[in-house]
C-alpha positions as CSV (number, residue, x, y, z in Angstrom):
1,M,-219.5,-25.5,-10.2
2,K,-216.3,-23.5,-9.9
3,W,-214.3,-22.3,-7.0
4,M,-212.4,-19.0,-6.7
5,K,-209.1,-19.3,-5.0
6,F,-207.7,-16.4,-2.9
7,Q,-204.1,-16.9,-2.0
8,I,-202.2,-14.7,0.5
9,K,-198.4,-14.5,0.6
10,T,-197.3,-14.0,4.2
11,V,-194.9,-15.3,6.8
12,V,-195.1,-18.4,8.9
13,D,-195.4,-16.5,12.2
14,A,-198.5,-14.7,11.0
15,E,-200.3,-17.8,9.7
16,D,-202.6,-18.6,12.6
17,I,-203.5,-14.9,13.3
18,I,-204.5,-14.2,9.7
19,I,-206.5,-17.4,9.5
20,S,-208.3,-16.5,12.7
21,E,-209.1,-13.0,11.4
22,L,-210.4,-14.3,8.2
23,Y,-212.4,-17.0,9.9
24,D,-214.1,-14.3,11.9
25,R,-215.1,-12.7,8.6
26,G,-216.5,-15.8,7.1
27,L,-213.6,-17.3,5.2
28,E,-213.0,-20.8,6.4
29,G,-210.9,-23.9,5.6
30,A,-207.4,-22.4,4.9
31,Q,-204.9,-24.4,2.9
32,I,-201.4,-23.8,4.3
33,E,-198.2,-24.1,2.3
34,D,-194.8,-23.4,4.0
35,K,-191.4,-25.0,4.5
36,V,-191.5,-25.5,8.3
37,P,-189.6,-28.7,9.1
38,L,-191.6,-31.7,10.2
39,T,-191.7,-32.5,13.9
40,A,-191.0,-36.0,15.1
41,L,-194.8,-36.6,15.6
42,D,-195.5,-35.3,12.1
43,K,-193.0,-37.9,10.7
44,E,-194.6,-40.7,12.7
45,Q,-198.0,-39.8,11.4
46,M,-197.2,-39.5,7.7
47,F,-197.6,-43.2,6.8
48,V,-195.3,-43.0,3.9
49,D,-192.3,-45.2,2.9
50,I,-189.8,-42.5,2.2
51,L,-190.1,-39.0,3.9
52,P,-190.0,-36.2,1.4
53,E,-186.9,-34.1,1.1
54,A,-187.8,-30.7,2.4
55,E,-186.4,-27.4,1.2
56,E,-184.8,-25.0,3.7
57,D,-187.4,-23.0,5.7
58,D,-187.5,-19.5,4.3
59,G,-190.2,-18.2,6.6
60,V,-192.6,-17.6,3.8
61,A,-196.2,-19.0,3.9
62,Y,-199.0,-19.2,1.4
63,L,-202.6,-19.3,2.7
64,S,-205.3,-20.3,0.3
65,F,-209.1,-20.0,0.7
66,F,-211.6,-21.5,-1.8
67,V,-215.0,-19.8,-2.2
68,E,-217.8,-21.3,-4.3
69,E,-218.6,-19.4,-7.5
70,R,-222.2,-19.6,-8.6
71,E,-223.5,-19.6,-12.2
72,D,-224.3,-15.9,-12.1
73,G,-220.7,-15.1,-11.1
74,S,-221.5,-14.3,-7.5
75,L,-219.7,-16.0,-4.6
76,R,-221.1,-17.9,-1.6
77,L,-219.3,-17.0,1.6
78,S,-219.9,-18.9,4.8
79,S,-220.7,-15.9,7.0
80,Q,-220.6,-17.3,10.5
81,A,-219.5,-13.8,11.7
82,A,-219.5,-11.9,8.4
83,G,-222.5,-9.8,8.4
84,E,-224.9,-8.6,11.1
85,E,-227.5,-7.8,8.4
86,V,-227.5,-11.4,7.1
87,A,-227.5,-12.9,10.5
88,A,-230.5,-10.7,11.5
89,E,-232.5,-11.8,8.5
90,A,-231.8,-15.5,9.2
91,E,-233.9,-17.6,11.5
92,E,-232.4,-18.3,14.8
93,G,-230.2,-21.4,14.8
94,S,-230.2,-21.7,11.0
95,E,-227.1,-21.8,8.7
96,V,-226.1,-18.3,7.5
97,A,-224.7,-17.7,4.1
98,E,-223.9,-14.5,2.2
99,T,-223.8,-14.0,-1.5
100,I,-221.1,-11.5,-2.5
101,N,-218.6,-10.9,-5.3
102,K,-214.8,-11.1,-5.8
103,E,-214.3,-7.4,-4.8
104,S,-216.2,-8.0,-1.5
105,V,-214.0,-10.9,-0.6
106,L,-210.8,-9.0,-1.5
107,A,-212.0,-6.2,0.7
108,L,-212.5,-8.6,3.6
109,I,-209.1,-10.0,3.2
110,E,-207.4,-6.6,2.9
111,E,-209.3,-5.5,6.1
112,A,-208.0,-8.6,7.9
113,L,-204.4,-8.1,6.7
114,A,-204.5,-4.5,7.8
115,E,-205.7,-5.5,11.2
116,V,-202.9,-8.0,11.7
117,R,-200.3,-5.8,10.1
118,S,-201.0,-3.1,12.7
119,F,-199.4,-5.2,15.5
120,M,-197.1,-7.7,13.7
121,E,-195.0,-8.4,10.6
122,I,-196.9,-10.2,7.9
123,G,-194.4,-10.1,5.0
124,E,-195.6,-9.2,1.6
125,G,-199.3,-9.6,2.4
126,T,-200.2,-9.8,-1.3
127,V,-203.3,-11.5,-2.6
128,T,-203.7,-13.4,-5.8
129,V,-207.0,-14.6,-7.3
130,S,-207.6,-17.6,-9.6
131,E,-210.3,-20.0,-10.6
132,T,-210.4,-23.8,-10.3
133,E,-212.9,-26.3,-11.6
134,D,-214.9,-28.3,-9.1
135,I,-213.1,-31.4,-7.9
136,D,-214.3,-34.2,-5.6
137,W,-211.3,-33.9,-3.3
138,I,-212.4,-36.8,-1.1
139,N,-213.0,-39.3,-3.9
140,N,-210.6,-38.1,-6.7
141,W,-207.9,-40.5,-5.5
142,K,-210.1,-43.5,-6.5
143,Q,-209.1,-43.2,-10.1
144,Y,-205.6,-44.5,-9.1
145,F,-206.8,-47.6,-7.3
146,H,-208.2,-50.6,-9.3
147,Q,-208.5,-54.3,-8.6
148,F,-205.3,-56.3,-8.8
149,T,-204.1,-59.8,-7.8
150,I,-201.4,-61.0,-5.5
151,D,-200.9,-64.6,-6.6
152,D,-204.4,-66.1,-6.2
153,L,-205.8,-63.3,-4.1
154,L,-207.9,-60.6,-5.7
155,V,-207.8,-57.2,-3.9
156,I,-210.7,-55.1,-5.0
157,P,-212.3,-51.7,-3.9
158,S,-216.0,-51.4,-3.3
159,W,-216.6,-49.3,-6.5
160,E,-215.5,-52.1,-8.8
161,E,-217.2,-55.4,-9.8
162,V,-215.5,-58.8,-9.7
163,R,-214.8,-59.9,-13.2
164,E,-216.2,-63.3,-14.2
165,E,-212.7,-64.8,-14.7
166,D,-211.7,-63.8,-11.1
167,R,-214.7,-65.4,-9.3
168,D,-212.7,-68.4,-8.3
169,K,-210.1,-66.3,-6.5
170,R,-210.0,-65.4,-2.8
171,I,-211.3,-61.9,-2.6
172,L,-210.2,-59.1,-0.2
173,H,-212.3,-56.0,-0.3
174,I,-210.3,-53.0,0.7
175,D,-211.3,-49.3,0.7
176,P,-208.2,-47.5,2.1
177,G,-209.8,-44.1,2.4
178,T,-207.5,-41.1,1.8
179,A,-204.9,-42.0,4.4
180,F,-203.9,-45.6,4.1
181,G,-202.5,-48.2,1.8
182,T,-204.3,-50.6,-0.6
183,G,-201.9,-53.5,-0.8
184,M,-200.6,-52.4,-4.2
185,H,-197.3,-51.4,-2.8
186,E,-194.4,-53.8,-2.7
187,T,-193.9,-53.4,1.1
188,T,-197.5,-54.6,1.8
189,Q,-197.2,-57.5,-0.7
190,L,-193.9,-58.6,1.0
191,C,-195.8,-58.8,4.3
192,I,-198.8,-60.6,2.8
193,R,-196.6,-63.3,1.4
194,Q,-194.8,-63.8,4.7
195,I,-198.1,-64.0,6.5
196,W,-199.1,-66.8,4.1
197,K,-195.9,-68.6,4.8
198,Y,-195.9,-68.5,8.6
199,L,-199.6,-68.2,9.5
200,T,-201.0,-71.2,11.5
201,P,-204.7,-71.9,12.2
202,G,-206.0,-70.0,15.1
203,A,-202.9,-67.7,15.4
204,E,-203.0,-64.5,17.4
205,L,-201.7,-61.6,15.3
206,L,-200.5,-58.1,16.3
207,D,-200.3,-55.5,13.5
208,V,-198.4,-52.4,14.3
209,G,-199.4,-49.4,12.1
210,T,-202.5,-51.2,10.9
211,G,-203.8,-48.4,8.7
212,S,-206.6,-49.8,6.5
213,G,-206.4,-53.1,8.4
214,I,-205.4,-55.0,5.3
215,L,-202.8,-57.3,6.9
216,A,-204.9,-58.2,9.9
217,I,-208.0,-58.7,7.9
218,L,-206.1,-60.9,5.4
219,A,-204.7,-63.0,8.2
220,L,-208.1,-63.5,9.7
221,M,-209.4,-64.6,6.3
222,Y,-206.7,-67.2,6.0
223,G,-207.2,-68.7,9.4
224,A,-205.9,-66.5,12.2
225,G,-208.0,-66.6,15.4
226,H,-207.7,-63.0,16.5
227,A,-206.0,-59.8,15.6
228,F,-205.0,-56.7,17.6
229,G,-204.0,-53.6,15.7
230,T,-202.4,-50.3,16.7
231,D,-202.1,-47.1,14.8
232,L,-201.3,-43.4,15.4
233,D,-204.0,-42.0,13.2
234,P,-207.6,-41.9,14.5
235,C,-208.8,-42.2,10.9
236,A,-207.8,-45.8,11.1
237,V,-210.8,-46.5,13.3
238,E,-213.3,-45.8,10.5
239,A,-211.1,-47.4,7.8
240,V,-210.7,-50.6,9.7
241,A,-214.4,-50.8,10.6
242,Q,-215.5,-50.4,7.0
243,N,-213.0,-53.0,5.7
244,M,-214.0,-55.5,8.5
245,Q,-217.6,-55.1,7.5
246,A,-216.8,-55.5,3.8
247,N,-215.0,-58.7,4.4
248,G,-217.4,-60.2,7.0
249,I,-215.0,-59.9,9.9
250,A,-216.7,-60.0,13.3
251,E,-215.9,-57.1,15.8
252,K,-214.7,-59.6,18.4
253,D,-212.0,-60.9,16.0
254,F,-210.2,-57.6,15.4
255,E,-209.4,-55.1,18.1
256,L,-207.9,-51.7,17.2
257,L,-206.2,-49.3,19.6
258,I,-205.0,-45.8,18.7
259,G,-201.7,-45.0,20.3
260,N,-197.9,-45.4,20.1
261,I,-196.8,-48.8,21.2
262,I,-193.2,-47.7,21.3
263,T,-193.7,-44.9,23.9
264,E,-197.1,-45.5,25.5
265,Q,-197.3,-47.9,28.4
266,E,-201.0,-48.2,28.1
267,V,-200.7,-49.5,24.5
268,Q,-198.0,-52.0,25.6
269,D,-200.2,-53.2,28.5
270,R,-203.2,-53.7,26.2
271,A,-201.1,-55.6,23.7
272,G,-200.0,-58.0,26.4
273,V,-197.0,-60.3,27.1
274,E,-196.2,-63.5,25.1
275,T,-199.6,-63.2,23.4
276,Y,-198.8,-63.3,19.7
277,D,-197.8,-66.0,17.2
278,I,-197.2,-63.3,14.6
279,V,-196.4,-59.6,14.8
280,T,-196.4,-57.6,11.5
281,A,-195.0,-54.1,11.1
282,N,-195.0,-52.4,7.7
283,I,-193.5,-49.1,8.7
284,L,-190.0,-47.6,8.1
285,A,-186.6,-49.0,9.0
286,D,-185.9,-46.1,11.3
287,V,-189.1,-46.8,13.2
288,L,-188.6,-50.6,13.2
289,V,-185.3,-50.2,15.1
290,P,-186.8,-48.7,18.3
291,L,-190.0,-50.8,17.8
292,T,-188.3,-54.2,17.8
293,P,-187.2,-54.5,21.5
294,V,-190.8,-53.4,22.5
295,I,-192.3,-56.1,20.3
296,V,-190.2,-59.0,21.6
297,P,-192.0,-59.4,24.9
298,C,-195.3,-59.4,23.0
299,L,-194.3,-62.5,21.0
300,K,-194.9,-66.1,22.2
301,K,-191.8,-68.3,22.2
302,G,-191.4,-69.4,18.7
303,G,-193.4,-66.4,17.5
304,V,-192.6,-64.7,14.2
305,Y,-191.9,-61.0,13.6
306,I,-192.6,-59.9,10.0
307,T,-191.3,-56.4,9.1
308,S,-191.4,-54.4,5.9
309,G,-191.3,-50.8,4.6
310,I,-187.5,-51.2,4.4
311,I,-185.8,-49.5,1.5
312,E,-182.9,-51.3,-0.1
313,G,-179.7,-50.7,1.8
314,K,-181.4,-50.3,5.2
315,E,-182.2,-54.0,5.8
316,D,-179.0,-54.4,7.9
317,L,-180.4,-51.8,10.4
318,V,-183.4,-54.0,11.0
319,T,-181.5,-57.4,11.1
320,R,-179.1,-55.9,13.7
321,A,-182.0,-54.6,15.7
322,C,-183.7,-58.0,15.6
323,E,-180.5,-59.8,16.7
324,A,-179.8,-57.2,19.4
325,A,-183.3,-57.9,20.8
326,G,-182.6,-61.7,20.9
327,L,-184.5,-62.7,17.8
328,A,-183.1,-65.1,15.2
329,V,-183.3,-63.7,11.7
330,L,-185.0,-66.2,9.4
331,E,-184.9,-64.5,6.0
332,V,-184.7,-61.2,4.2
333,T,-187.1,-61.1,1.2
334,A,-187.1,-58.5,-1.6
335,Q,-189.6,-57.0,-4.1
336,G,-188.3,-54.2,-6.3
337,E,-186.2,-51.8,-4.2
338,W,-188.0,-52.9,-0.9
339,R,-187.0,-55.4,1.7
340,S,-188.8,-57.5,4.4
341,V,-187.0,-59.0,7.4
342,T,-188.6,-61.9,9.2
343,A,-187.3,-63.1,12.5
344,R,-188.3,-65.6,15.2
345,K,-188.3,-65.5,19.0
346,N,-186.3,-68.4,20.4
């Protein structure tokens, strides 16, 4: 199966209006490319170790729509509103689809652009057409994630089998989904090794930015009594649930709350006061700085704060934040160009 790509060159201000006009005509699922700067919320929700360097916004936007191309060369257009004749022929309540050709889609697009152009600036408003082979966008990333070991721990996705020579290892099953980490990255491995070092039987753990749940699940596997995770991305709910099930973690042992513990009082209240033996935060140095004073009340006396996601050269930012919050820095560990800072509440 192939897809035909229709790409419109326009301006940022016209993005939403053009998408709406085309949606009304049956073209759905726009891919937007522009250089609009990220908002503070966008940056919080990106879950990456280094934010990309963005080019200066030039006001130009590209809108791409993908339409299924059938073997006979015709196209299948979702026609929620794109054809009274088709809708009339369909049974009430059934899905409506219209089979058309490239010229018909181009006509729909030109009609929509003319409509929007009549009351606002849309820039060039040009349309280019290309073909692309069918790709499983949801699962294509799996080719990059294979089983690997961290010391005596085997981390393996569900689509791979445990090799005979690895059956004596502890096994952590992790399917990160499309949004979260796998444990392959140095920052996660730094956290894992610090958890092994400081974890005590029955420990309470708080994992800020839990993502796939890998740190909390691993801690529970190695003897923690209970874990509480927070994350900004609602997708973490499904990712964590699947990984808990894959590793035999009971629902009562790992609680997840979506929200920002730095700014939301409700999240802070749910986390509690002097509750945790260990707090982990594999985020970014610039986020760890405001996070640290919020975390300190959550720690029990003698509790350990394990941070990572710190690029080389920024570890001093985090150590100073820990000391300013009254924590004693225990050690700074390194792997590659990444750093982890571990501190204790006196």
